[in-house]
One Martini backbone bead per residue (centre of mass of N, CA, C, O) as a GRO file, in nm:
protein
  415
    1MET     BB    1  11.615  10.129  12.986
    2THR     BB    2  11.911  10.179  12.859
    3ARG     BB    3  12.182  10.372  12.807
    4HIS     BB    4  12.221  10.277  12.518
    5ASP     BB    5  11.925  10.382  12.427
    6GLN     BB    6  11.998  10.705  12.513
    7ARG     BB    7  12.156  10.794  12.299
    8ALA     BB    8  12.206  11.033  12.051
    9TYR     BB    9  12.235  10.771  11.879
   10VAL     BB   10  12.127  10.544  11.628
   11ARG     BB   11  12.268  10.223  11.555
   12ILE     BB   12  12.205  10.080  11.223
   13GLY     BB   13  12.417   9.976  11.006
   14GLY     BB   14  12.552  10.284  11.023
   15MET     BB   15  12.273  10.435  11.063
   16GLU     BB   16  12.176  10.781  11.141
   17LEU     BB   17  11.982  10.961  11.382
   18GLN     BB   18  11.898  11.260  11.529
   19ARG     BB   19  11.843  11.390  11.858
   20ARG     BB   20  11.618  11.693  11.860
   21LEU     BB   21  11.346  11.624  12.005
   22GLY     BB   22  11.110  11.725  12.214
   23ALA     BB   23  10.812  11.721  12.371
   24GLY     BB   24  10.692  11.970  12.231
   25ASP     BB   25  10.753  11.882  11.942
   26ALA     BB   26  10.592  11.616  11.948
   27VAL     BB   27  10.315  11.739  12.007
   28VAL     BB   28  10.302  11.926  11.759
   29ILE     BB   29  10.324  11.706  11.545
   30GLY     BB   30  10.066  11.564  11.633
   31LEU     BB   31   9.876  11.807  11.594
   32GLY     BB   32   9.947  11.855  11.292
   33SER     BB   33   9.823  11.575  11.210
   34MET     BB   34   9.525  11.612  11.338
   35ILE     BB   35   9.497  11.935  11.317
   36GLY     BB   36   9.367  11.951  11.015
   37ALA     BB   37   9.178  11.896  10.744
   38GLY     BB   38   8.966  11.719  10.892
   39VAL     BB   39   8.813  11.947  11.055
   40PHE     BB   40   8.707  12.080  10.768
   41ALA     BB   41   8.577  11.781  10.634
   42ALA     BB   42   8.477  11.519  10.810
   43PHE     BB   43   8.182  11.600  10.909
   44ALA     BB   44   8.013  11.560  10.656
   45PRO     BB   45   8.032  11.249  10.605
   46ALA     BB   46   7.943  11.181  10.896
   47ALA     BB   47   7.660  11.312  10.869
   48HIS     BB   48   7.566  11.136  10.631
   49ALA     BB   49   7.578  10.868  10.805
   50ALA     BB   50   7.452  10.994  11.119
   51GLY     BB   51   7.427  11.273  11.175
   52ALA     BB   52   7.414  11.343  11.506
   53GLY     BB   53   7.574  11.066  11.553
   54LEU     BB   54   7.869  11.176  11.515
   55LEU     BB   55   7.923  11.230  11.819
   56VAL     BB   56   7.945  10.932  11.887
   57GLY     BB   57   8.161  10.865  11.676
   58LEU     BB   58   8.376  11.047  11.801
   59VAL     BB   59   8.404  10.892  12.066
   60LEU     BB   60   8.481  10.619  11.942
   61ALA     BB   61   8.731  10.716  11.791
   62ALA     BB   62   8.878  10.816  12.049
   63LEU     BB   63   8.890  10.544  12.197
   64VAL     BB   64   9.052  10.392  11.986
   65ALA     BB   65   9.284  10.595  11.983
   66TYR     BB   66   9.363  10.556  12.278
   67CYS     BB   67   9.441  10.262  12.261
   68ASN     BB   68   9.652  10.303  12.041
   69ALA     BB   69   9.826  10.509  12.195
   70THR     BB   70   9.898  10.330  12.435
   71SER     BB   71  10.032  10.105  12.274
   72SER     BB   72  10.239  10.285  12.125
   73ALA     BB   73  10.381  10.401  12.375
   74ARG     BB   74  10.487  10.136  12.495
   75LEU     BB   75  10.650  10.052  12.242
   76ALA     BB   76  10.823  10.313  12.200
   77ALA     BB   77  10.981  10.287  12.472
   78ILE     BB   78  11.124  10.012  12.373
   79TYR     BB   79  11.115  10.114  12.045
   80PRO     BB   80  11.315  10.389  11.949
   81ALA     BB   81  11.230  10.364  11.624
   82SER     BB   82  11.201  10.385  11.312
   83GLY     BB   83  10.845  10.287  11.201
   84GLY     BB   84  10.688  10.183  11.433
   85THR     BB   85  10.485   9.917  11.370
   86TYR     BB   86  10.696   9.786  11.200
   87VAL     BB   87  10.876   9.727  11.448
   88TYR     BB   88  10.677   9.599  11.651
   89GLY     BB   89  10.578   9.361  11.478
   90ARG     BB   90  10.856   9.237  11.429
   91GLU     BB   91  10.941   9.199  11.736
   92ARG     BB   92  10.659   9.053  11.846
   93LEU     BB   93  10.540   8.873  11.575
   94GLY     BB   94  10.710   8.929  11.312
   95GLU     BB   95  10.810   9.004  11.002
   96PHE     BB   96  10.537   9.011  10.849
   97TRP     BB   97  10.374   9.207  11.037
   98GLY     BB   98  10.562   9.443  11.004
   99TYR     BB   99  10.543   9.466  10.702
  100LEU     BB  100  10.233   9.508  10.680
  101ALA     BB  101  10.228   9.769  10.838
  102GLY     BB  102  10.423   9.928  10.657
  103TRP     BB  103  10.264   9.898  10.396
  104GLY     BB  104  10.000  10.031  10.489
  105PHE     BB  105  10.124  10.301  10.565
  106VAL     BB  106  10.261  10.389  10.302
  107VAL     BB  107  10.017  10.366  10.112
  108GLY     BB  108   9.800  10.521  10.273
  109LYS     BB  109   9.977  10.789  10.329
  110THR     BB  110  10.031  10.862  10.039
  111ALA     BB  111   9.736  10.922   9.977
  112SER     BB  112   9.709  11.140  10.197
  113CYS     BB  113   9.910  11.337  10.084
  114ALA     BB  114   9.756  11.395   9.825
  115ALA     BB  115   9.493  11.493   9.960
  116MET     BB  116   9.621  11.734  10.112
  117ALA     BB  117   9.730  11.881   9.864
  118LEU     BB  118   9.448  11.913   9.729
  119THR     BB  119   9.328  12.079   9.958
  120VAL     BB  120   9.504  12.320   9.936
  121ALA     BB  121   9.429  12.386   9.637
  122ALA     BB  122   9.116  12.418   9.676
  123TYR     BB  123   9.158  12.692   9.861
  124VAL     BB  124   9.389  12.862   9.654
  125ALA     BB  125   9.284  12.746   9.368
  126PRO     BB  126   9.199  12.704   9.067
  127PRO     BB  127   9.117  12.425   8.900
  128GLY     BB  128   9.352  12.433   8.676
  129TRP     BB  129   9.586  12.472   8.921
  130GLN     BB  130   9.579  12.248   9.140
  131PRO     BB  131   9.797  12.035   9.064
  132ALA     BB  132  10.040  12.232   9.067
  133VAL     BB  133  10.006  12.334   9.359
  134ALA     BB  134  10.023  12.061   9.496
  135ALA     BB  135  10.308  11.988   9.397
  136ALA     BB  136  10.449  12.237   9.518
  137ALA     BB  137  10.385  12.171   9.813
  138VAL     BB  138  10.532  11.904   9.828
  139LEU     BB  139  10.818  12.003   9.743
  140ALA     BB  140  10.855  12.217   9.964
  141LEU     BB  141  10.830  12.022  10.212
  142THR     BB  142  11.054  11.832  10.126
  143ALA     BB  143  11.279  12.044  10.140
  144LEU     BB  144  11.246  12.107  10.439
  145ASN     BB  145  11.303  11.819  10.546
  146TYR     BB  146  11.592  11.793  10.424
  147PHE     BB  147  11.706  12.033  10.639
  148GLY     BB  148  11.545  11.924  10.887
  149VAL     BB  149  11.340  11.850  11.163
  150GLN     BB  150  11.339  12.126  11.313
  151ARG     BB  151  11.204  12.292  11.091
  152SER     BB  152  10.945  12.126  11.085
  153ALA     BB  153  10.863  12.179  11.383
  154TRP     BB  154  10.839  12.483  11.356
  155LEU     BB  155  10.616  12.490  11.140
  156ALA     BB  156  10.410  12.323  11.297
  157ARG     BB  157  10.372  12.532  11.523
  158VAL     BB  158  10.254  12.757  11.347
  159LEU     BB  159  10.014  12.601  11.219
  160VAL     BB  160   9.872  12.525  11.481
  161ALA     BB  161   9.822  12.809  11.587
  162VAL     BB  162   9.649  12.910  11.351
  163THR     BB  163   9.430  12.690  11.360
  164LEU     BB  164   9.332  12.742  11.653
  165VAL     BB  165   9.242  13.033  11.608
  166VAL     BB  166   9.032  12.977  11.387
  167LEU     BB  167   8.858  12.775  11.550
  168ALA     BB  168   8.792  12.958  11.788
  169ALA     BB  169   8.652  13.179  11.619
  170SER     BB  170   8.435  12.994  11.495
  171VAL     BB  171   8.296  12.895  11.753
  172ALA     BB  172   8.228  13.176  11.862
  173ALA     BB  173   8.056  13.265  11.617
  174MET     BB  174   7.846  13.027  11.624
  175SER     BB  175   7.728  13.091  11.915
  176GLY     BB  176   7.575  13.364  11.785
  177LEU     BB  177   7.388  13.189  11.621
  178PRO     BB  178   7.141  13.041  11.496
  179HIS     BB  179   6.960  12.756  11.536
  180ALA     BB  180   6.924  12.458  11.412
  181SER     BB  181   6.700  12.208  11.265
  182GLY     BB  182   6.635  11.851  11.189
  183ILE     BB  183   6.848  11.664  11.266
  184SER     BB  184   6.935  11.350  11.254
  185PHE     BB  185   6.949  11.012  11.411
  186ASP     BB  186   7.178  10.761  11.293
  187GLY     BB  187   7.260  10.465  11.431
  188SER     BB  188   7.360  10.291  11.176
  189GLY     BB  189   7.610  10.522  11.114
  190ILE     BB  190   7.818  10.541  11.349
  191LEU     BB  191   8.054  10.357  11.264
  192GLN     BB  192   8.117  10.503  11.001
  193SER     BB  193   8.175  10.777  11.130
  194ALA     BB  194   8.409  10.674  11.302
  195GLY     BB  195   8.591  10.584  11.067
  196LEU     BB  196   8.611  10.869  10.937
  197LEU     BB  197   8.713  11.025  11.200
  198PHE     BB  198   8.973  10.861  11.251
  199PHE     BB  199   9.148  10.988  11.031
  200ALA     BB  200   9.197  11.256  11.214
  201PHE     BB  201   9.355  11.092  11.461
  202ALA     BB  202   9.615  10.932  11.331
  203GLY     BB  203   9.877  11.129  11.389
  204TYR     BB  204  10.027  11.003  11.645
  205ALA     BB  205  10.225  10.817  11.485
  206ARG     BB  206  10.440  11.032  11.419
  207ILE     BB  207  10.584  11.014  11.689
  208ALA     BB  208  10.679  10.716  11.670
  209THR     BB  209  10.830  10.743  11.384
  210LEU     BB  210  11.039  10.953  11.550
  211GLY     BB  211  11.212  10.780  11.764
  212GLU     BB  212  11.521  10.865  11.664
  213GLU     BB  213  11.452  11.205  11.716
  214VAL     BB  214  11.402  11.168  12.026
  215ARG     BB  215  11.438  11.271  12.333
  216ASP     BB  216  11.389  11.059  12.563
  217PRO     BB  217  11.167  10.833  12.465
  218ALA     BB  218  11.059  10.692  12.729
  219ARG     BB  219  10.917  10.976  12.809
  220THR     BB  220  10.816  11.141  12.562
  221ILE     BB  221  10.616  10.956  12.406
  222PRO     BB  222  10.407  10.878  12.636
  223ARG     BB  223  10.336  11.187  12.675
  224ALA     BB  224  10.270  11.305  12.385
  225ILE     BB  225  10.036  11.136  12.278
  226PRO     BB  226   9.799  11.194  12.488
  227ILE     BB  227   9.813  11.500  12.469
  228ALA     BB  228   9.749  11.532  12.169
  229LEU     BB  229   9.481  11.373  12.175
  230GLY     BB  230   9.327  11.541  12.387
  231ILE     BB  231   9.331  11.812  12.239
  232THR     BB  232   9.190  11.713  11.983
  233PHE     BB  233   8.921  11.624  12.106
  234VAL     BB  234   8.831  11.899  12.213
  235VAL     BB  235   8.827  12.040  11.940
  236TYR     BB  236   8.632  11.847  11.790
  237ALA     BB  237   8.392  11.870  11.981
  238ALA     BB  238   8.344  12.174  11.951
  239VAL     BB  239   8.303  12.175  11.645
  240GLY     BB  240   8.081  11.958  11.615
  241ILE     BB  241   7.864  12.094  11.787
  242ALA     BB  242   7.854  12.363  11.631
  243LEU     BB  243   7.768  12.240  11.357
  244VAL     BB  244   7.507  12.097  11.437
  245VAL     BB  245   7.365  12.354  11.552
  246THR     BB  246   7.401  12.548  11.296
  247LEU     BB  247   7.333  12.352  11.030
  248GLY     BB  248   7.236  12.075  11.049
  249PRO     BB  249   7.144  11.911  10.765
  250ALA     BB  250   7.362  12.076  10.589
  251LEU     BB  251   7.624  11.929  10.679
  252ALA     BB  252   7.600  11.675  10.470
  253SER     BB  253   7.624  11.888  10.190
  254THR     BB  254   7.913  11.999  10.259
  255SER     BB  255   8.266  12.075  10.191
  256ASP     BB  256   8.267  12.358  10.392
  257PRO     BB  257   8.136  12.386  10.690
  258ILE     BB  258   8.280  12.620  10.842
  259ALA     BB  259   8.251  12.837  10.620
  260GLN     BB  260   7.930  12.811  10.623
  261ALA     BB  261   7.878  12.873  10.941
  262VAL     BB  262   8.003  13.133  10.931
  263PRO     BB  263   8.041  13.437  10.891
  264GLY     BB  264   8.133  13.601  10.606
  265TRP     BB  265   8.383  13.760  10.729
  266LEU     BB  266   8.529  13.471  10.820
  267ALA     BB  267   8.564  13.277  10.575
  268PRO     BB  268   8.848  13.351  10.460
  269ALA     BB  269   9.003  13.262  10.715
  270VAL     BB  270   8.912  12.968  10.705
  271ARG     BB  271   9.041  12.900  10.431
  272VAL     BB  272   9.327  12.959  10.518
  273GLY     BB  273   9.329  12.766  10.759
  274ALA     BB  274   9.277  12.508  10.593
  275ALA     BB  275   9.534  12.525  10.422
  276LEU     BB  276   9.734  12.523  10.662
  277ALA     BB  277   9.639  12.256  10.784
  278ALA     BB  278   9.708  12.083  10.538
  279LEU     BB  279  10.008  12.147  10.552
  280GLY     BB  280  10.056  12.022  10.829
  281SER     BB  281   9.971  11.737  10.751
  282LEU     BB  282  10.167  11.700  10.516
  283LEU     BB  283  10.426  11.734  10.673
  284ALA     BB  284  10.380  11.491  10.871
  285LEU     BB  285  10.336  11.271  10.658
  286ILE     BB  286  10.611  11.283  10.523
  287LEU     BB  287  10.768  11.210  10.772
  288GLY     BB  288  10.636  10.930  10.831
  289VAL     BB  289  10.675  10.788  10.556
  290SER     BB  290  10.985  10.823  10.534
  291ARG     BB  291  11.056  10.662  10.796
  292THR     BB  292  10.930  10.393  10.712
  293THR     BB  293  11.086  10.364  10.452
  294PHE     BB  294  11.363  10.362  10.585
  295ALA     BB  295  11.319  10.108  10.762
  296MET     BB  296  11.250   9.911  10.528
  297ALA     BB  297  11.515   9.956  10.370
  298ARG     BB  298  11.710   9.867  10.598
  299ASP     BB  299  11.566   9.561  10.576
  300GLY     BB  300  11.498   9.510  10.247
  301HIS     BB  301  11.184   9.585  10.152
  302LEU     BB  302  11.338   9.813  10.018
  303PRO     BB  303  11.538  10.003   9.870
  304ARG     BB  304  11.848  10.074  10.002
  305ALA     BB  305  11.875  10.378   9.914
  306LEU     BB  306  11.642  10.474  10.126
  307SER     BB  307  11.859  10.451  10.389
  308ALA     BB  308  11.981  10.714  10.367
  309VAL     BB  309  12.191  10.955  10.543
  310HIS     BB  310  12.255  11.268  10.601
  311PRO     BB  311  12.560  11.396  10.709
  312ARG     BB  312  12.439  11.684  10.806
  313PHE     BB  313  12.105  11.661  10.867
  314GLY     BB  314  12.005  11.368  10.967
  315VAL     BB  315  11.832  11.252  10.718
  316PRO     BB  316  11.619  11.059  10.502
  317HIS     BB  317  11.659  11.180  10.194
  318HIS     BB  318  11.573  10.958   9.992
  319ALA     BB  319  11.295  10.903  10.113
  320GLU     BB  320  11.184  11.191  10.090
  321LEU     BB  321  11.219  11.221   9.784
  322GLY     BB  322  11.052  10.975   9.700
  323VAL     BB  323  10.784  11.060   9.828
  324GLY     BB  324  10.759  11.339   9.691
  325VAL     BB  325  10.752  11.239   9.397
  326VAL     BB  326  10.509  11.049   9.413
  327VAL     BB  327  10.302  11.261   9.510
  328ALA     BB  328  10.339  11.465   9.280
  329ILE     BB  329  10.236  11.270   9.063
  330LEU     BB  330   9.956  11.207   9.179
  331VAL     BB  331   9.837  11.508   9.182
  332THR     BB  332   9.871  11.529   8.851
  333THR     BB  333   9.685  11.240   8.783
  334THR     BB  334   9.488  11.236   9.050
  335ASP     BB  335   9.182  11.174   9.216
  336LEU     BB  336   9.188  11.134   9.590
  337ARG     BB  337   8.922  11.166   9.754
  338GLY     BB  338   8.841  10.848   9.753
  339ALA     BB  339   9.104  10.756   9.943
  340ILE     BB  340   9.021  10.790  10.242
  341GLY     BB  341   8.898  10.513  10.302
  342PHE     BB  342   9.151  10.352  10.234
  343SER     BB  343   9.333  10.484  10.443
  344SER     BB  344   9.170  10.400  10.690
  345PHE     BB  345   9.202  10.097  10.653
  346ALA     BB  346   9.514  10.089  10.664
  347VAL     BB  347   9.544  10.225  10.947
  348LEU     BB  348   9.376  10.019  11.108
  349THR     BB  349   9.566   9.786  11.048
  350TYR     BB  350   9.814   9.905  11.180
  351TYR     BB  351   9.678   9.922  11.471
  352ALA     BB  352   9.610   9.627  11.505
  353ILE     BB  353   9.911   9.545  11.518
  354ALA     BB  354   9.984   9.717  11.760
  355ASN     BB  355   9.793   9.576  11.961
  356ALA     BB  356   9.906   9.292  11.923
  357SER     BB  357  10.186   9.370  12.026
  358ALA     BB  358  10.097   9.478  12.312
  359PHE     BB  359   9.979   9.207  12.417
  360THR     BB  360  10.278   9.085  12.478
  361LEU     BB  361  10.324   9.288  12.747
  362GLY     BB  362  10.060   9.306  12.877
  363ALA     BB  363   9.803   9.460  12.978
  364ARG     BB  364   9.528   9.362  12.772
  365VAL     BB  365   9.271   9.538  12.753
  366ILE     BB  366   9.348   9.766  12.555
  367PRO     BB  367   9.449   9.597  12.312
  368VAL     BB  368   9.180   9.448  12.267
  369ALA     BB  369   9.001   9.696  12.226
  370GLY     BB  370   9.166   9.811  11.988
  371LEU     BB  371   9.147   9.570  11.796
  372ILE     BB  372   8.840   9.557  11.775
  373GLY     BB  373   8.794   9.849  11.687
  374CYS     BB  374   8.954   9.837  11.422
  375VAL     BB  375   8.793   9.613  11.281
  376VAL     BB  376   8.512   9.740  11.294
  377LEU     BB  377   8.577  10.010  11.149
  378ALA     BB  378   8.695   9.898  10.888
  379PHE     BB  379   8.418   9.723  10.816
  380SER     BB  380   8.235  10.006  10.819
  381LEU     BB  381   8.319  10.096  10.568
  382PRO     BB  382   8.302  10.142  10.263
  383LEU     BB  383   8.316   9.889  10.043
  384PRO     BB  384   8.535   9.995   9.841
  385SER     BB  385   8.749  10.038  10.065
  386VAL     BB  386   8.767   9.747  10.163
  387ILE     BB  387   8.849   9.615   9.898
  388ALA     BB  388   9.099   9.784   9.836
  389GLY     BB  389   9.250   9.719  10.097
  390CYS     BB  390   9.265   9.410  10.063
  391VAL     BB  391   9.416   9.407   9.794
  392VAL     BB  392   9.672   9.564   9.880
  393LEU     BB  393   9.753   9.375  10.111
  394ALA     BB  394   9.776   9.120   9.935
  395LEU     BB  395  10.000   9.229   9.749
  396GLY     BB  396  10.206   9.274   9.974
  397ALA     BB  397  10.219   8.980  10.071
  398LEU     BB  398  10.311   8.860   9.802
  399ALA     BB  399  10.576   9.021   9.782
  400TYR     BB  400  10.703   8.905  10.033
  401TRP     BB  401  10.702   8.593   9.951
  402LEU     BB  402  10.869   8.667   9.669
  403SER     BB  403  11.146   8.813   9.767
  404GLY     BB  404  11.359   8.635   9.957
  405ILE     BB  405  11.378   8.734  10.236
  406PRO     BB  406  11.496   8.684  10.524
  407ARG     BB  407  11.375   8.527  10.802
  408ARG     BB  408  11.214   8.607  11.120
  409GLY     BB  409  11.123   8.598  11.427
  410ALA     BB  410  11.008   8.668  11.707
  411ARG     BB  411  11.056   8.783  11.991
  412THR     BB  412  11.047   8.765  12.296
  413PRO     BB  413  10.784   8.850  12.507
  414GLY     BB  414  10.963   9.019  12.648
  415PRO     BB  415  11.080   9.357  12.689
   0.00000   0.00000   0.00000
């Protein structure tokens, strides 16, 4: 990495983002992305697919996530620019593959933003008010992001701390309850459970997509990603084991497993914690989607107006406002709970391209393992999610070839 790459600002076409985030901020943003609403909801569908086998699925999901994180960290150290795999695929594989990664990320994570906002509303609002509360949450966090990424990192730190306290109290309380019995181990559903649980691990990409706003990215990003992932796996493993032992077969049929598993006096705190965790996930998702939107707009794949950077706050404010408005409209018009599988498929496609990009750097065992893992988990998801994901990716590819944007090939294989 040259001194030129380490400067306080990254200049691309005259548009700049300011480097304000340190290693601690990057880890917290990654934790806020991963230790979010997924830990409160993802275990139930995973148990429905595999029973007690979800614990094996959790390990598989973590292994694939580790491969993806390692590939992403190596690439982010070389290309510390907003956009994550959109940039890596473009630089290592060619314009089309970068575009496809960016398209999958923006579309899939926009759906995830709406799902997280609806999760917040489900925990704090009566049914009739949920769409309005979800939209208000989206707009409030969009406004926070508009005034600078440091404020967003500060809020993420608070939300992560609250979520970890709630989860620690929940696991401690469950350890003192009678153990359930009779939960089955369905080996045939392990891969599907891994694909569903992978959704909750995918937040470490948010660190890479903030590459232009991290100080000393060559050191910070490779350190922050595995640290955030390791902490998340320990938390998920503790919660998963406690839920399997405490709820048994009932785990597969509840929509709020942690609240159901803890003693009644703790359930209200769990519900508040779940809402705050969903807010943390939503905050980080909006950050990541807006940065990838910014990068794609800067290259002409989306409207150029979305590449504007605020002269005072140093953030891509048009991209953030655009993402916020789209998500706010979605939560008021659509029930997106079924979009989680689609989002998982799109995100696994994104990471498959990241691993293929890392393959060109050498040291190829981890990229190959990550690529195979992404493909296997993606096509192990429920069939409707696979079909929807393939259709949306195909539409994005068609739009690319019809756009008439000048093409360029991949850069030379060397770093």
